[in-house]
C-alpha positions as CSV (number, residue, x, y, z in Angstrom):
1,X,36.0,-62.1,-1.8
2,X,33.0,-59.8,-2.6
3,X,33.8,-56.2,-3.4
4,X,30.9,-53.9,-2.7
5,X,30.6,-51.0,-5.0
6,X,29.6,-47.8,-3.2
7,X,26.6,-46.0,-4.7
8,X,26.6,-42.2,-4.9
9,X,28.1,-39.3,-6.7
10,X,31.7,-38.4,-6.8
11,X,32.9,-35.0,-5.8
12,X,33.7,-34.1,-9.4
13,X,30.1,-35.0,-10.5
14,X,28.6,-32.8,-7.8
15,X,30.9,-29.9,-8.8
16,X,29.9,-30.3,-12.4
17,X,26.2,-30.2,-11.6
18,X,26.6,-27.1,-9.4
19,X,28.5,-25.4,-12.2
20,X,25.8,-26.2,-14.7
21,X,23.1,-24.9,-12.3
22,X,25.1,-21.7,-11.7
23,X,25.5,-21.1,-15.5
24,X,21.7,-21.6,-16.0
25,X,20.9,-19.2,-13.2
26,X,23.3,-16.6,-14.7
27,X,21.4,-16.9,-18.0
28,X,17.8,-17.1,-16.6
29,X,17.8,-14.6,-13.7
30,X,18.4,-11.4,-15.8
31,X,15.9,-12.4,-18.4
32,X,13.3,-13.2,-15.7
33,X,14.0,-9.8,-14.0
34,X,13.5,-8.2,-17.4
35,X,10.1,-9.9,-17.8
36,X,9.1,-8.7,-14.3
37,X,10.1,-5.1,-15.1
38,X,8.2,-5.3,-18.4
39,X,5.1,-6.6,-16.8
40,X,5.2,-3.8,-14.2
41,X,5.7,-1.2,-16.9
42,X,2.7,-2.7,-18.8
43,X,0.7,-2.6,-15.6
44,X,1.3,1.2,-15.3
45,X,0.6,1.7,-19.0
46,X,-2.8,-0.1,-18.6
47,X,-3.6,1.9,-15.5
48,X,-2.8,5.2,-17.4
49,X,-5.0,4.2,-20.3
50,X,-7.8,3.4,-17.9
51,X,-7.5,6.8,-16.2
52,X,-7.6,8.6,-19.6
53,X,-10.6,6.5,-20.7
54,X,-12.5,7.3,-17.4
55,X,-11.6,11.1,-17.8
56,X,-12.8,11.2,-21.4
57,X,-16.0,9.3,-20.5
58,X,-16.8,11.8,-17.7
59,X,-16.1,14.8,-19.9
60,X,-18.3,13.4,-22.7
61,X,-21.2,13.0,-20.3
62,X,-20.8,16.3,-18.5
63,X,-19.8,19.5,-20.3
64,X,-19.0,21.4,-17.1
65,X,-16.3,18.9,-16.3
66,X,-14.8,19.4,-19.8
67,X,-14.7,23.1,-19.2
68,X,-13.2,22.7,-15.8
69,X,-10.5,20.2,-17.0
70,X,-9.3,22.5,-19.8
71,X,-9.7,25.8,-18.0
72,X,-6.4,27.7,-17.9
73,X,-5.4,29.0,-14.5
74,X,-5.1,32.7,-13.8
75,X,-2.6,32.0,-11.1
76,X,1.1,31.9,-11.7
77,X,1.6,28.9,-9.5
78,X,-0.2,26.7,-12.0
79,X,1.9,23.5,-12.3
80,X,3.3,24.0,-15.7
81,X,6.2,21.8,-16.7
82,X,8.3,22.1,-19.8
83,X,8.8,18.7,-21.6
84,X,10.3,17.4,-24.8
85,X,8.3,14.9,-26.9
86,X,10.5,11.8,-27.1
87,X,9.1,10.9,-30.5
88,X,9.2,14.2,-32.3
89,X,11.7,16.1,-30.1
90,X,9.3,19.0,-30.0
91,X,9.0,21.1,-26.8
92,X,5.6,21.5,-25.1
93,X,4.2,22.6,-21.8
94,X,2.4,20.1,-19.6
95,X,-0.5,21.3,-17.4
96,X,-1.1,19.2,-14.3
97,X,-4.8,19.0,-13.5
98,X,-4.8,16.5,-10.7
99,X,-2.5,14.3,-8.6
100,X,-3.0,11.0,-6.7
101,X,-0.8,8.9,-4.5
102,X,0.5,5.8,-6.2
103,X,3.0,4.5,-3.6
104,X,4.7,5.1,-0.3
105,X,6.6,8.2,0.6
106,X,4.1,10.8,-0.7
107,X,3.5,13.9,1.2
108,X,-0.1,15.2,1.7
109,X,-3.3,13.3,1.8
110,X,-3.9,12.6,-1.9
111,X,-5.7,9.2,-1.5
112,X,-8.2,10.4,-4.1
113,X,-7.5,12.7,-7.1
114,X,-6.5,16.1,-5.8
115,X,-6.9,19.3,-7.9
116,X,-3.7,21.3,-8.5
117,X,-5.7,24.5,-8.9
118,X,-9.1,25.7,-7.9
119,X,-10.1,26.0,-11.6
120,X,-9.8,22.2,-11.9
121,X,-11.8,21.4,-8.8
122,X,-15.2,20.8,-10.5
123,X,-13.6,18.2,-12.8
124,X,-11.8,16.5,-9.9
125,X,-14.8,16.4,-7.6
126,X,-16.9,14.8,-10.4
127,X,-14.1,12.4,-11.3
128,X,-13.7,11.2,-7.7
129,X,-17.5,10.8,-7.3
130,X,-17.7,8.9,-10.6
131,X,-14.9,6.5,-9.7
132,X,-15.8,6.2,-6.0
133,X,-12.6,7.6,-4.6
134,X,-12.6,8.8,-1.0
135,X,-10.1,11.3,0.3
136,X,-10.1,9.7,3.8
137,X,-9.2,6.2,2.5
138,X,-5.5,5.7,3.2
139,X,-5.2,2.7,0.9
140,X,-3.6,3.4,-2.4
141,X,-6.2,3.0,-5.2
142,X,-3.9,3.0,-8.2
143,X,-0.5,1.4,-7.3
144,X,2.5,2.4,-9.4
145,X,4.3,-0.9,-10.1
146,X,7.3,0.2,-12.2
147,X,10.4,2.0,-11.0
148,X,12.6,3.3,-13.8
149,X,16.3,2.3,-13.7
150,X,18.4,5.0,-12.2
151,X,15.5,7.1,-10.8
152,X,17.0,9.5,-8.3
153,X,13.7,9.7,-6.4
154,X,10.8,7.4,-5.6
155,X,8.1,7.2,-8.3
156,X,5.0,7.4,-6.1
157,X,2.4,9.7,-7.6
158,X,0.1,9.8,-10.6
159,X,-0.3,13.0,-12.6
160,X,-3.3,13.7,-14.8
161,X,-2.2,16.3,-17.3
162,X,-2.9,17.8,-20.7
163,X,-0.5,19.2,-23.3
164,X,-0.4,22.8,-24.2
165,X,0.2,22.2,-27.9
166,X,-2.8,19.9,-28.7
167,X,-4.8,19.4,-25.5
168,X,-4.1,15.7,-25.5
169,X,-4.5,14.1,-22.1
170,X,-1.3,12.4,-20.7
171,X,-0.7,10.3,-17.6
172,X,2.7,10.8,-15.9
173,X,4.3,9.3,-12.9
174,X,6.7,11.0,-10.6
175,X,7.7,12.0,-7.2
176,X,5.3,13.4,-4.6
177,X,7.8,15.4,-2.7
178,X,8.0,19.1,-1.9
179,X,8.4,20.3,-5.5
180,X,5.6,22.3,-7.1
181,X,4.0,23.5,-3.9
182,X,4.0,19.9,-2.4
183,X,2.2,18.4,-5.4
184,X,5.3,16.7,-6.7
185,X,6.9,16.6,-10.1
186,X,5.9,14.5,-13.1
187,X,9.0,12.6,-14.2
188,X,8.0,9.9,-16.7
189,X,5.1,9.7,-19.1
190,X,3.2,6.4,-18.5
191,X,0.6,6.8,-21.2
192,X,0.4,7.3,-24.1
193,X,3.8,6.6,-25.7
194,X,5.6,5.8,-22.4
195,X,8.8,7.7,-22.0
196,X,10.3,5.6,-19.2
């Protein structure tokens, strides 16, 4: 009598394979998510560096834009934020020159760079013209890709700033809500020396 051997996998073999796949997924998924977060953070750092390079190039070509950028506001509502340098732990004030939408949930029509004070308007107008930004274009020009862990609010706006202690330009990201007269609040430094 011929006995046919059945071809296929036993239940135990299938369970072992599923267990191995589950273990591999448990190992690989967190590291893959870490790479995705790192690439998003790198994207924002690159965008911040490009913004600073464009601003410096414009100010090198046009002295009036340099004067407008670093002009201190006479108004008390000037968006001035107190920050701590994460490297040296020294306090400094951050002057916000311009803001721009970088994601959903922003209030206002900041589809191009928007001056925070009239003193900065000459720089901002020249900057938008130089880069070709249009205030009526509803598409985000510079998307913010990274969202810090544990952020209480959406990170959806770019902030073009300078430091009070050394006039270095910094790019921050933050929330474009109702804080600071609707301009938003810089929460995390994107470039240089990211602090998020």
